C-alpha positions in Angstrom: 44.7 -129.2 -47.5 42.8 -130.7 -50.1 43.9 -134.7 -50.7 44.4 -135.7 -54.5 44.7 -139.3 -55.4 47.5 -140.3 -57.8 46.6 -142.6 -60.7 48.8 -145.2 -59.4 47.0 -145.2 -56.1 43.5 -145.5 -57.7 44.5 -148.6 -59.6 46.0 -150.2 -56.8 42.7 -149.4 -54.7 40.7 -150.8 -57.2 42.6 -154.2 -57.4 42.3 -154.7 -53.7 38.6 -154.7 -54.2 38.6 -157.8 -56.8 38.3 -160.8 -55.0 40.8 -163.6 -56.3 39.6 -166.7 -58.2 39.0 -169.9 -56.3 37.8 -173.5 -56.8 34.1 -173.9 -57.1 34.3 -176.0 -53.8 35.7 -173.6 -51.5 35.1 -170.0 -52.7 35.2 -167.8 -49.8 32.6 -165.2 -49.3 33.6 -162.1 -51.2 35.1 -159.3 -49.4 32.8 -156.3 -48.4 33.6 -153.6 -50.7 36.4 -150.8 -49.9 35.1 -148.0 -48.2 35.5 -144.9 -50.0 38.0 -142.6 -48.7 36.3 -139.7 -46.9 37.6 -136.4 -48.7 38.9 -133.8 -46.3 37.7 -131.0 -45.6 39.2 -127.5 -47.8 41.8 -125.7 -45.5 41.8 -122.8 -47.5 43.5 -119.9 -45.3 41.1 -116.9 -44.5 42.3 -113.9 -46.5 44.4 -111.6 -44.1 45.1 -107.8 -44.3 48.4 -106.9 -46.1 50.9 -106.3 -43.5 53.8 -103.8 -43.8 56.4 -106.4 -44.8 54.1 -107.1 -47.8 54.2 -103.8 -49.0 56.8 -102.2 -50.9 58.8 -98.8 -50.6 58.6 -96.2 -52.5 60.9 -93.3 -53.4 59.8 -89.6 -53.3 61.7 -86.5 -54.2 61.1 -83.5 -52.5 62.0 -80.0 -53.7 62.1 -76.6 -52.4 61.8 -73.5 -54.8 62.3 -70.0 -54.0 59.6 -67.9 -55.9 60.2 -64.0 -56.2 60.1 -61.1 -58.2 64.0 -60.7 -58.4 64.9 -59.1 -61.8 68.2 -61.8 -61.9 67.3 -64.5 -64.6 66.4 -67.6 -62.7 68.2 -70.7 -63.2 66.3 -73.3 -65.2 64.6 -75.9 -63.0 64.3 -79.6 -63.9 61.4 -80.8 -66.0 59.1 -82.4 -63.7 59.3 -79.2 -61.3 59.2 -76.6 -64.2 56.0 -78.4 -65.4 54.4 -78.6 -62.1 55.3 -74.9 -61.3 53.9 -74.1 -65.0 50.6 -75.5 -64.1 49.9 -73.0 -61.3 52.2 -70.1 -62.5 49.1 -68.1 -63.6 47.8 -68.1 -60.0 51.2 -67.1 -58.5 52.3 -63.2 -58.0 55.7 -64.3 -58.5 57.8 -64.1 -61.9 61.2 -66.1 -61.0 61.3 -69.2 -59.5 65.2 -71.0 -58.2 65.7 -74.3 -56.8 66.9 -74.4 -53.5 67.3 -77.8 -52.6 65.8 -81.2 -53.3 66.4 -84.7 -51.4 65.0 -88.3 -51.8 63.4 -90.3 -49.3 62.4 -94.2 -49.5 59.4 -95.0 -47.1 56.4 -97.1 -46.5 54.5 -95.0 -44.1 56.6 -92.2 -42.6 59.8 -90.6 -42.5 61.6 -87.1 -42.3 64.1 -85.5 -44.6 66.2 -82.3 -44.0 66.7 -79.5 -46.6 68.5 -76.3 -47.0 67.1 -73.0 -48.3 68.8 -69.4 -48.2 71.9 -68.5 -46.0 71.9 -72.4 -44.5 68.5 -72.2 -43.4 67.4 -75.5 -42.2 63.8 -77.2 -43.3 62.7 -80.5 -42.0 60.0 -82.4 -43.8 57.6 -84.6 -42.0 55.4 -87.0 -43.9 52.6 -89.8 -42.8 51.4 -91.8 -45.8 49.5 -95.2 -47.1 49.6 -96.8 -50.2 46.3 -96.7 -52.5 45.1 -97.4 -55.9 43.9 -94.7 -58.5 41.7 -96.5 -60.9 44.9 -99.5 -61.4 47.5 -96.5 -60.6 49.5 -97.0 -57.8 49.2 -94.0 -55.7 49.8 -92.9 -52.2 47.7 -90.7 -49.9 49.7 -88.5 -47.4 47.8 -87.8 -44.1 50.4 -85.4 -43.2 52.9 -83.5 -44.8 54.4 -80.8 -42.5 57.3 -78.3 -43.5 59.4 -77.1 -40.5 62.1 -74.4 -40.5 64.7 -73.2 -38.2 67.5 -70.5 -38.1 70.9 -71.5 -39.8 73.3 -73.5 -38.0 75.1 -71.5 -35.6 72.4 -69.1 -34.7 71.0 -69.3 -31.3 68.9 -72.5 -31.5 65.2 -71.9 -31.4 62.4 -74.2 -31.6 61.4 -75.4 -35.2 58.2 -73.5 -36.6 55.9 -75.5 -38.8 55.3 -73.2 -41.8 53.2 -75.6 -44.0 51.1 -78.6 -43.5 48.9 -80.3 -46.3 47.2 -83.6 -47.0 46.8 -85.0 -50.5 47.0 -87.8 -52.9 49.7 -88.5 -55.7 50.1 -91.2 -58.2 53.3 -92.8 -59.0 55.5 -90.8 -61.3 53.5 -87.7 -60.8 55.0 -84.7 -59.4 52.5 -82.1 -57.1 52.7 -78.4 -56.1 52.1 -79.4 -52.1 51.6 -75.8 -51.5 53.9 -72.7 -50.3 55.1 -70.8 -47.3 55.9 -67.1 -46.8 58.5 -66.5 -44.5 59.5 -63.1 -42.6 63.3 -63.2 -43.9 62.4 -64.6 -47.3 61.6 -62.0 -49.7 59.1 -64.0 -51.8 57.8 -67.4 -51.0 59.1 -71.2 -50.7 57.2 -73.5 -52.7 57.1 -77.2 -52.0 56.9 -79.8 -54.5 56.8 -83.6 -54.1 57.3 -86.3 -56.9 56.2 -90.1 -56.4 59.3 -91.5 -58.6 58.5 -93.9 -61.0 
């Protein structure tokens, strides 16, 4: 901790260093000058790595979109999802896109989210991530993003099957297409999109 002298304390120290006036017959020897206070060494704490408590949690939105060639008119997707799909539409062998389910999850490091598909099929999203910085823009690096599925509730219980794994980076406010999964019971593919909600 640095020591700082106030103006009043400096004035008091200077007065104590001045000898009092005395008669010429009995003038005591002047006292030795007051020693200057030794400055205390700086105690600046060493920098520490940010802890998990220092980091703010981030809200993410995960959406499942069914892509197929159904002749039925597809429902309009939310603007952010429609734009993200539009960026890759030319590379997909599908013409129809329909939102199956979406959900929100707030996390710092990891988490899981359950979503529903057609016929009550259950999907589970698992993620492991850490915050990053992309030229001044807050971003998040997903070390693991996994999509698992199992039959609808009420069917014979089976072990969940992993149908998609991915690693990627997303900026805050951005929507990305994580990937797609082809399921035997689905005439088309499941497209997974993730948004880092601003």
